[in-house]
All heavy atoms as an XYZ file, in Angstrom:
684
protein
N      64.109    -31.098     -5.083
C      62.893    -30.924     -5.805
C      63.125    -30.062     -6.984
O      63.676    -28.975     -6.903
C      61.870    -30.432     -4.851
C      60.550    -31.083     -5.045
S      59.404    -30.426     -3.778
C      58.011    -31.270     -4.417
N      62.628    -30.334     -8.175
C      62.823    -29.559     -9.367
C      61.637    -28.502     -9.429
O      60.526    -28.867     -9.595
C      62.881    -30.471    -10.551
C      63.201    -29.710    -11.825
O      63.794    -28.649    -11.649
O      62.964    -30.232    -12.867
N      62.021    -27.284     -9.272
C      60.998    -26.228     -9.364
C      60.499    -25.913    -10.816
O      59.513    -25.326    -10.935
C      61.582    -24.943     -8.755
O      62.593    -24.436     -9.498
N      61.203    -26.384    -11.794
C      60.857    -26.206    -13.189
C      59.660    -27.031    -13.539
O      58.992    -26.717    -14.523
C      62.016    -26.541    -14.171
C      63.091    -25.566    -14.004
O      62.798    -24.363    -13.619
O      64.257    -25.887    -14.363
N      59.331    -28.049    -12.788
C      58.175    -28.933    -13.095
C      56.869    -28.229    -12.764
O      55.837    -28.604    -13.260
N      56.935    -27.113    -12.032
C      55.677    -26.412    -11.668
C      55.401    -25.320    -12.676
O      54.370    -24.809    -12.666
C      55.811    -25.778    -10.229
C      55.917    -26.806     -9.187
C      57.021    -26.870     -8.387
C      54.804    -27.616     -8.948
C      57.068    -27.753     -7.332
C      54.835    -28.524     -7.921
C      55.967    -28.647     -7.122
O      56.054    -29.561     -6.155
N      56.377    -24.981    -13.499
C      56.121    -23.859    -14.479
C      54.891    -24.185    -15.405
O      54.146    -23.180    -15.520
C      57.448    -23.621    -15.300
C      57.477    -22.417    -16.192
C      57.152    -21.127    -15.301
C      58.675    -22.365    -16.962
N      54.755    -25.342    -16.068
C      53.633    -25.453    -16.914
C      52.275    -25.304    -16.124
O      51.352    -24.719    -16.615
C      53.824    -26.927    -17.410
C      55.186    -27.219    -17.257
C      55.733    -26.415    -16.076
N      52.243    -25.847    -14.921
C      50.955    -25.641    -14.102
C      50.660    -24.206    -13.791
O      49.485    -23.804    -13.812
C      51.120    -26.492    -12.771
C      50.916    -27.976    -13.082
C      52.154    -28.763    -12.898
O      53.088    -28.115    -12.356
O      52.238    -29.883    -13.216
N      51.766    -23.474    -13.489
C      51.599    -22.066    -13.158
C      51.129    -21.288    -14.339
O      50.249    -20.407    -14.226
C      52.908    -21.472    -12.503
C      53.253    -22.066    -11.116
C      52.833    -19.940    -12.426
C      54.546    -21.774    -10.566
N      51.701    -21.587    -15.503
C      51.299    -20.908    -16.788
C      49.956    -21.258    -17.103
O      49.183    -20.364    -17.607
C      52.328    -21.206    -17.883
C      53.683    -20.650    -17.727
C      54.583    -21.167    -18.867
C      53.667    -19.169    -17.699
N      49.478    -22.505    -16.954
C      48.098    -22.867    -17.225
C      47.138    -22.211    -16.281
O      46.072    -21.687    -16.753
C      47.925    -24.330    -17.041
O      48.825    -25.029    -17.932
C      46.561    -24.818    -17.414
N      47.438    -22.051    -15.019
C      46.636    -21.364    -14.057
C      46.515    -19.919    -14.382
O      45.402    -19.398    -14.431
C      47.216    -21.588    -12.595
C      46.432    -20.943    -11.511
C      44.979    -21.522    -11.388
C      47.105    -20.970    -10.184
N      47.558    -19.245    -14.736
C      47.483    -17.840    -15.092
C      46.725    -17.646    -16.431
O      45.960    -16.679    -16.542
C      48.942    -17.279    -15.325
C      49.834    -17.084    -14.002
C      51.200    -16.630    -14.369
C      49.045    -16.070    -13.140
N      46.887    -18.534    -17.355
C      46.024    -18.453    -18.620
C      44.624    -18.599    -18.236
O      43.781    -17.868    -18.837
C      46.525    -19.501    -19.507
C      45.873    -19.346    -20.809
C      46.182    -20.493    -21.869
N      45.671    -21.602    -21.245
C      45.955    -22.889    -21.591
N      46.762    -23.042    -22.547
N      45.389    -23.932    -21.004
N      44.266    -19.442    -17.351
C      42.871    -19.576    -17.057
C      42.327    -18.410    -16.197
O      41.121    -18.044    -16.298
C      42.571    -20.915    -16.242
C      42.819    -22.078    -17.057
C      42.745    -23.399    -16.228
O      42.728    -23.375    -15.099
N      42.688    -24.533    -16.950
N      43.174    -17.765    -15.487
C      42.721    -16.676    -14.635
C      42.840    -15.297    -15.362
O      42.470    -14.344    -14.775
C      43.491    -16.681    -13.296
C      43.290    -17.814    -12.287
C      44.167    -17.658    -11.088
C      41.792    -17.817    -11.896
N      43.413    -15.264    -16.469
C      43.666    -14.077    -17.237
C      42.488    -13.158    -17.395
O      42.515    -11.998    -17.136
C      44.333    -14.310    -18.536
C      44.807    -13.039    -19.337
C      45.911    -12.325    -18.530
C      45.389    -13.467    -20.681
N      41.341    -13.677    -17.838
C      40.139    -12.839    -17.974
C      39.751    -12.242    -16.654
O      39.339    -11.050    -16.568
C      38.995    -13.727    -18.544
C      39.847    -14.836    -19.109
C      41.059    -15.026    -18.332
N      39.784    -12.994    -15.581
C      39.363    -12.456    -14.257
C      40.412    -11.373    -13.845
O      39.964    -10.347    -13.320
C      39.276    -13.604    -13.228
C      38.881    -13.194    -11.845
C      37.506    -12.659    -11.831
C      38.945    -14.358    -10.858
N      41.643    -11.619    -14.014
C      42.619    -10.668    -13.705
C      42.555     -9.402    -14.458
O      42.661     -8.245    -13.961
C      44.073    -11.221    -13.919
C      44.418    -12.382    -13.030
C      45.746    -13.015    -13.348
C      44.398    -11.871    -11.526
N      42.267     -9.440    -15.764
C      41.930     -8.252    -16.591
C      40.771     -7.501    -16.057
O      40.842     -6.286    -15.990
C      41.745     -8.631    -18.069
C      43.132     -9.157    -18.649
C      41.195     -7.492    -18.858
C      42.997     -9.770    -20.068
N      39.709     -8.142    -15.651
C      38.507     -7.602    -15.142
C      38.831     -6.822    -13.867
O      38.374     -5.680    -13.616
C      37.417     -8.500    -14.952
O      36.302     -7.940    -14.370
N      39.571     -7.510    -13.014
C      39.898     -6.882    -11.772
C      40.819     -5.630    -11.925
O      40.739     -4.620    -11.305
C      40.550     -7.946    -10.807
C      39.654     -8.961    -10.270
C      40.506     -9.973     -9.464
C      38.616     -8.320     -9.475
N      41.731     -5.739    -12.881
C      42.635     -4.652    -13.179
C      41.898     -3.473    -13.747
O      42.113     -2.309    -13.308
C      43.802     -5.089    -14.178
C      44.739     -4.145    -14.468
C      45.573     -3.698    -13.264
C      45.675     -4.598    -15.569
N      40.922     -3.765    -14.616
C      40.088     -2.721    -15.215
C      39.328     -1.946    -14.115
O      39.298     -0.760    -13.988
C      39.188     -3.328    -16.276
C      38.279     -2.243    -16.819
O      38.786     -1.194    -17.207
O      37.018     -2.634    -16.958
N      38.744     -2.787    -13.205
C      37.976     -2.112    -12.037
C      38.822     -1.318    -11.156
O      38.480     -0.264    -10.710
C      37.206     -3.148    -11.316
C      36.110     -3.830    -12.167
O      35.774     -3.274    -13.178
O      35.725     -4.965    -11.803
N      39.986     -1.880    -10.828
C      40.836     -1.165     -9.877
C      41.407      0.101    -10.519
O      41.501      1.203     -9.887
C      42.055     -2.093     -9.506
N      41.651      0.091    -11.850
C      42.293      1.144    -12.499
C      41.110      2.287    -12.541
O      41.419      3.559    -12.248
C      42.529      0.810    -13.992
C      43.280      1.877    -14.745
C      44.552      2.307    -14.255
C      42.828      2.293    -15.936
C      45.258      3.294    -15.060
C      43.454      3.245    -16.629
C      44.710      3.683    -16.170
N      39.895      1.925    -12.731
C      38.789      2.909    -12.817
C      38.521      3.581    -11.423
O      38.285      4.723    -11.314
C      37.455      2.269    -13.312
N      38.573      2.672    -10.266
C      38.348      3.176     -9.034
C      39.504      4.162     -8.588
O      39.254      5.278     -8.034
C      38.278      2.048     -8.017
C      38.298      2.493     -6.554
C      36.930      1.294     -8.239
N      40.736      3.756     -8.853
C      41.859      4.658     -8.462
C      41.842      5.961     -9.243
O      41.995      7.014     -8.612
C      43.195      3.918     -8.709
C      44.349      4.848     -8.610
C      43.339      2.693     -7.755
N      41.605      5.948    -10.521
C      41.505      7.140    -11.280
C      40.426      8.058    -10.813
O      40.450      9.238    -10.763
C      41.434      6.855    -12.817
C      42.769      6.278    -13.450
C      42.543      5.999    -14.901
C      43.785      7.403    -13.215
N      39.199      7.437    -10.535
C      38.054      8.219    -10.066
C      38.393      8.809     -8.751
O      38.069     10.000     -8.479
C      36.834      7.296     -9.898
O      36.641      6.675    -11.157
C      35.595      8.103     -9.561
N      39.096      8.144     -7.854
C      39.416      8.722     -6.546
C      40.431      9.878     -6.695
O      40.441     10.780     -5.934
C      40.113      7.628     -5.675
C      39.221      6.505     -5.264
C      38.371      7.067     -4.148
N      37.514      5.896     -3.594
C      36.695      6.036     -2.715
N      36.585      7.152     -1.991
N      35.983      4.981     -2.262
N      41.292      9.764     -7.752
C      42.214     10.829     -7.949
C      41.570     12.055     -8.762
O      42.226     13.033     -8.963
C      43.362     10.377     -8.793
C      44.307      9.408     -8.170
C      45.341      8.791     -9.096
C      44.925      9.923     -6.867
N      40.334     11.884     -9.218
C      39.656     12.914     -9.869
C      39.603     12.917    -11.409
O      39.180     13.844    -11.958
N      40.211     11.786    -11.866
C      40.292     11.632    -13.349
C      39.088     10.690    -13.822
O      38.855      9.718    -13.181
C      41.557     10.959    -13.764
S      42.982     11.896    -13.406
N      38.339     11.324    -14.732
C      37.203     10.575    -15.245
C      37.458     10.271    -16.725
O      37.515     11.146    -17.505
C      35.899     11.289    -15.093
C      35.534     11.413    -13.662
N      34.998     10.446    -12.916
C      35.664     12.513    -12.838
C      34.774     10.861    -11.653
N      35.180     12.174    -11.547
N      37.632      9.032    -17.101
C      37.985      8.665    -18.407
C      36.713      8.002    -19.034
O      36.361      6.893    -18.709
C      39.124      7.715    -18.522
C      40.468      8.242    -17.947
C      41.411      7.100    -17.966
C      40.920      9.391    -18.800
N      36.024      8.682    -19.927
C      34.690      8.095    -20.386
C      34.935      6.794    -21.176
O      34.129      5.948    -21.135
C      34.250      9.156    -21.411
C      35.064     10.355    -21.217
C      36.279     10.054    -20.450
N      36.103      6.619    -21.877
C      36.315      5.497    -22.631
C      36.546      4.193    -21.738
O      36.091      3.112    -22.009
C      37.540      5.578    -23.576
C      38.860      5.851    -22.846
C      39.386      7.052    -22.492
C      39.722      4.888    -22.243
N      40.607      6.848    -21.885
C      40.766      5.541    -21.734
C      39.783      3.503    -22.297
C      41.906      4.939    -21.061
C      40.806      2.821    -21.753
C      41.872      3.515    -21.065
N      37.123      4.474    -20.567
C      37.224      3.398    -19.549
C      35.871      2.998    -19.002
O      35.603      1.794    -18.763
C      38.221      3.792    -18.353
C      38.532      2.780    -17.386
C      39.272      1.547    -18.078
C      39.504      3.420    -16.364
N      34.999      4.021    -18.756
C      33.727      3.675    -18.251
C      32.883      2.893    -19.158
O      32.068      1.992    -18.882
C      33.017      5.035    -17.772
C      33.669      5.691    -16.586
C      33.143      6.988    -16.236
O      32.090      7.372    -16.985
O      33.597      7.621    -15.387
N      33.080      3.184    -20.550
C      32.401      2.494    -21.630
C      33.051      1.057    -21.778
O      32.284      0.141    -22.254
C      32.487      3.298    -22.812
C      31.610      4.583    -22.898
C      31.727      5.278    -24.148
C      30.939      6.618    -24.010
N      31.095      7.480    -25.142
N      34.198      0.928    -21.453
C      34.944     -0.381    -21.595
C      34.504     -1.378    -20.555
O      34.445     -2.571    -20.869
C      36.461     -0.137    -21.672
C      37.235     -1.407    -21.850
C      37.176     -1.866    -23.308
C      38.729     -1.025    -21.666
N      34.208     -0.901    -19.433
C      33.941     -1.815    -18.203
C      32.821     -2.740    -18.515
O      33.039     -3.900    -18.173
C      33.684     -0.880    -17.002
C      35.024     -0.264    -16.480
S      34.739      0.878    -15.106
C      34.257     -0.238    -13.896
N      31.686     -2.382    -19.044
C      30.632     -3.428    -19.206
C      31.003     -4.497    -20.205
O      30.638     -5.663    -20.043
C      29.458     -2.558    -19.799
C      29.743     -1.178    -19.394
C      31.210     -1.056    -19.343
N      31.872     -4.148    -21.269
C      32.312     -5.082    -22.166
C      33.379     -6.206    -21.538
O      33.238     -7.346    -21.797
C      32.990     -4.479    -23.411
C      32.037     -3.674    -24.266
C      32.040     -2.346    -24.218
C      31.111     -4.323    -25.062
C      31.126     -1.578    -25.024
C      30.185     -3.627    -25.755
C      30.231     -2.177    -25.736
N      34.173     -5.662    -20.672
C      35.112     -6.452    -19.972
C      34.330     -7.395    -19.056
O      34.537     -8.561    -18.975
C      36.156     -5.682    -19.244
C      37.034     -6.513    -18.358
C      37.021     -4.881    -20.258
N      33.320     -6.911    -18.283
C      32.631     -7.741    -17.408
C      31.729     -8.734    -18.144
O      31.680     -9.807    -17.744
C      31.595     -6.781    -16.516
C      30.770     -7.444    -15.517
C      31.597     -8.161    -14.465
C      29.886     -6.548    -14.858
N      31.251     -8.321    -19.319
C      30.418     -9.357    -20.115
C      31.346    -10.427    -20.612
O      30.940    -11.587    -20.631
C      29.776     -8.586    -21.233
O      28.920     -7.673    -20.793
N      32.563    -10.038    -21.076
C      33.498    -11.046    -21.517
C      33.921    -12.109    -20.460
O      33.961    -13.253    -20.684
N      34.186    -11.523    -19.203
C      34.641    -12.311    -18.087
C      33.450    -13.234    -17.768
O      33.607    -14.490    -17.474
C      35.036    -11.492    -16.935
C      35.188    -12.380    -15.740
C      36.371    -10.827    -17.222
N      32.188    -12.713    -17.646
C      31.102    -13.542    -17.289
C      30.835    -14.580    -18.332
O      30.605    -15.800    -18.004
C      29.805    -12.662    -17.228
O      30.037    -11.565    -16.279
C      28.569    -13.453    -16.791
N      30.910    -14.361    -19.617
C      30.800    -15.384    -20.649
C      31.917    -16.432    -20.552
O      31.705    -17.600    -20.645
C      30.869    -14.727    -22.098
C      30.540    -15.573    -23.202
C      29.127    -16.071    -23.117
C      30.735    -14.788    -24.551
N      33.122    -16.046    -20.295
C      34.271    -16.890    -20.111
C      33.964    -17.868    -18.957
O      34.112    -19.074    -19.039
C      35.550    -16.159    -19.944
C      36.731    -17.136    -19.651
C      37.408    -17.700    -20.662
C      37.222    -17.292    -18.297
C      38.549    -18.479    -20.449
C      38.204    -18.128    -17.993
C      38.857    -18.746    -19.063
O      39.877    -19.537    -18.862
N      33.604    -17.380    -17.794
C      33.268    -18.178    -16.665
C      32.120    -19.101    -16.857
O      32.277    -20.287    -16.483
C      32.910    -17.198    -15.410
C      32.458    -18.055    -14.235
C      34.218    -16.467    -14.984
N      31.103    -18.721    -17.556
C      30.002    -19.654    -17.880
C      30.408    -20.744    -18.705
O      30.144    -21.892    -18.523
C      28.825    -18.865    -18.495
C      28.175    -17.926    -17.421
C      27.736    -19.834    -19.181
C      27.213    -16.978    -18.012
N      31.167    -20.419    -19.813
C      31.607    -21.437    -20.734
C      32.600    -22.347    -20.174
O      32.595    -23.523    -20.214
C      32.249    -20.771    -22.069
C      31.054    -20.159    -22.871
C      32.901    -21.889    -22.922
C      31.556    -19.275    -24.048
N      33.672    -21.826    -19.526
C      34.651    -22.655    -18.852
C      34.116    -23.400    -17.718
O      34.424    -24.561    -17.524
C      35.810    -21.731    -18.298
C      36.917    -22.526    -17.750
N      37.851    -23.149    -18.532
C      37.446    -22.656    -16.561
C      38.722    -23.821    -17.909
N      38.514    -23.431    -16.597
N      33.206    -22.761    -16.924
C      32.574    -23.551    -15.876
C      31.697    -24.747    -16.322
O      31.643    -25.768    -15.694
N      31.002    -24.456    -17.503
C      30.296    -25.430    -18.074
C      31.030    -26.684    -18.465
O      30.707    -27.848    -18.358
N      32.284    -26.432    -19.076
C      33.161    -27.515    -19.468
C      33.620    -28.249    -18.300
O      33.697    -29.473    -18.301
C      34.373    -26.865    -20.252
C      34.050    -26.393    -21.616
C      35.322    -25.890    -22.222
C      35.046    -25.350    -23.652
N      36.268    -24.843    -24.306
N      33.972    -27.564    -17.153
C      34.490    -28.157    -16.044
C      33.410    -29.066    -15.443
O      33.635    -30.261    -15.071
C      35.086    -27.287    -14.984
C      35.286    -27.834    -13.701
C      36.237    -26.467    -15.484
N      32.203    -28.571    -15.282
C      31.118    -29.340    -14.659
C      30.812    -30.549    -15.650
O      30.587    -31.676    -15.111
C      29.825    -28.512    -14.592
C      30.074    -27.421    -13.476
C      28.610    -29.275    -14.272
C      29.007    -26.380    -13.367
N      30.812    -30.337    -16.964
C      30.529    -31.389    -17.886
C      31.547    -32.595    -17.686
O      31.228    -33.803    -17.624
C      30.463    -30.957    -19.336
C      30.291    -32.034    -20.408
C      29.028    -32.593    -20.569
C      31.343    -32.450    -21.140
C      28.866    -33.587    -21.573
C      31.144    -33.427    -22.124
C      29.863    -33.983    -22.286
O      29.792    -34.924    -23.246
N      32.911    -32.210    -17.669
C      33.924    -33.205    -17.499
C      33.819    -33.952    -16.162
O      34.046    -35.092    -16.074
C      35.265    -32.614    -17.645
C      35.602    -32.065    -19.047
C      36.930    -31.299    -19.158
O      37.600    -31.037    -18.150
O      37.243    -30.894    -20.326
N      33.472    -33.209    -15.114
C      33.341    -33.776    -13.843
C      32.174    -34.758    -13.841
O      32.350    -35.929    -13.256
C      33.061    -32.745    -12.703
C      32.708    -33.244    -11.416
C      33.763    -33.701    -10.578
C      31.459    -33.262    -10.919
C      33.544    -34.313     -9.278
C      31.193    -33.836     -9.621
C      32.230    -34.282     -8.848
N      31.042    -34.408    -14.521
C      29.873    -35.363    -14.441
C      30.236    -36.562    -15.346
O      29.803    -37.697    -14.965
C      28.668    -34.614    -15.123
S      27.950    -33.352    -13.981
N      30.984    -36.350    -16.412
C      31.351    -37.601    -17.233
C      32.236    -38.543    -16.411
O      32.089    -39.655    -16.530
C      32.099    -37.139    -18.461
C      31.127    -36.847    -19.682
C      31.919    -36.725    -20.976
O      33.112    -36.406    -20.974
N      31.245    -36.983    -21.991
N      33.206    -37.968    -15.734
C      34.129    -38.790    -14.916
C      33.332    -39.484    -13.811
O      33.527    -40.614    -13.479
C      35.240    -38.028    -14.231
C      36.217    -37.463    -15.263
C      37.311    -36.649    -14.699
O      37.222    -36.317    -13.496
N      38.203    -36.230    -15.421
N      32.340    -38.846    -13.135
C      31.552    -39.376    -12.103
C      30.642    -40.579    -12.603
O      30.450    -41.498    -11.926
C      30.662    -38.284    -11.471
C      29.877    -38.745    -10.304
C      29.146    -37.731     -9.652
C      28.393    -38.135     -8.380
N      27.585    -37.128     -7.837
N      30.085    -40.360    -13.767
C      29.153    -41.464    -14.309
C      29.866    -42.603    -14.952
O      29.162    -43.599    -15.218
C      28.165    -40.816    -15.232
C      27.234    -39.847    -14.505
C      27.242    -38.440    -14.646
C      26.185    -40.138    -13.533
N      26.297    -37.966    -13.815
C      25.586    -39.003    -13.138
C      25.814    -41.375    -12.942
C      24.684    -38.934    -12.118
C      24.824    -41.312    -12.023
C      24.193    -40.124    -11.641
N      31.124    -42.531    -15.285
C      31.842    -43.636    -15.823
C      32.079    -44.547    -14.674
O      32.237    -44.360    -13.564
C      33.180    -43.191    -16.404
C      33.102    -42.326    -17.646
C      34.454    -41.968    -18.129
O      35.538    -42.053    -17.454
N      34.459    -41.341    -19.277
N      32.035    -45.892    -15.095
C      32.224    -46.953    -14.123
C      33.642    -46.945    -13.570
O      34.651    -46.931    -14.335
C      31.961    -48.298    -14.699
O      32.798    -48.619    -15.727
N      33.759    -46.880    -12.287
C      35.113    -46.844    -11.699
C      35.795    -48.169    -11.739
O      35.189    -49.244    -11.608
C      34.850    -46.503    -10.246
C      33.513    -46.833     -9.944
C      32.761    -46.784    -11.248
N      36.996    -48.106    -12.189
C      37.844    -49.379    -12.249
C      38.772    -49.513    -11.110
O      39.347    -48.592    -10.587
C      38.634    -49.441    -13.516
C      37.800    -49.440    -14.819
C      38.710    -49.451    -16.008
O      39.895    -49.396    -15.988
N      38.042    -49.477    -17.204
N      38.869    -50.638    -10.529
C      39.656    -50.904     -9.334
C      41.165    -50.832     -9.784
O      41.532    -51.440    -10.734
C      39.383    -52.229     -8.761
O      40.243    -52.473     -7.671
N      41.978    -49.989     -9.120
C      43.473    -49.957     -9.484
C      44.156    -51.238     -9.228
O      45.289    -51.469     -9.675
C      43.882    -48.743     -8.625
C      42.945    -48.621     -7.487
C      41.637    -49.195     -7.917
N      43.621    -52.143     -8.402
C      44.434    -53.308     -7.992
C      44.138    -54.503     -8.989
O      44.811    -55.476     -8.949
C      43.950    -53.841     -6.624
C      44.377    -52.799     -5.587
O      45.357    -52.074     -5.790
N      43.658    -52.794     -4.417
N      43.217    -54.293     -9.858
C      42.835    -55.419    -10.853
C      43.589    -55.045    -12.217
O      43.301    -53.968    -12.729
C      41.281    -55.454    -11.063
C      40.986    -56.538    -12.172
C      40.626    -55.721     -9.790
N      44.313    -55.986    -12.683
C      45.017    -55.773    -13.952
C      44.017    -56.278    -15.047
O      43.198    -57.079    -14.829
C      46.332    -56.607    -13.967
O      46.069    -57.956    -14.067
N      44.250    -55.810    -16.279
C      43.377    -56.163    -17.377
C      43.566    -57.601    -17.855
O      42.788    -58.118    -18.492
C      43.762    -55.179    -18.513
C      44.988    -54.430    -18.055
C      45.220    -54.722    -16.580
N      44.582    -58.301    -17.378
C      44.824    -59.635    -17.778
C      44.127    -60.698    -16.872
O      44.042    -61.769    -17.225
C      46.337    -59.961    -17.785
C      47.247    -59.106    -18.747
C      48.707    -59.434    -18.501
C      46.911    -59.389    -20.170
N      43.617    -60.187    -15.862
C      42.964    -61.191    -14.922
C      41.584    -61.425    -15.302
O      40.763    -60.703    -15.807
C      43.026    -60.596    -13.434
C      44.309    -60.651    -12.878
C      44.337    -60.085    -11.465
O      43.404    -59.612    -10.922
N      45.457    -60.242    -10.704
């Protein structure tokens, strides 16, 4: 089995999950630093913007996925056993 065939799918998945990963990293960074006693005001001010961006990304991307799913569902299914010449 060729493992290089999975690389494009993995990169696409990482690209799609990047905003969520950035948001989780931002939150984890803030929690760890707070537990250590470091309070960074710029990080606390950045967190709502990151969360807003991730939320907007999920809404837009989720809307596209739902729209494409609905379009595929409402299109008339073609039988795979029937050739166009018949």
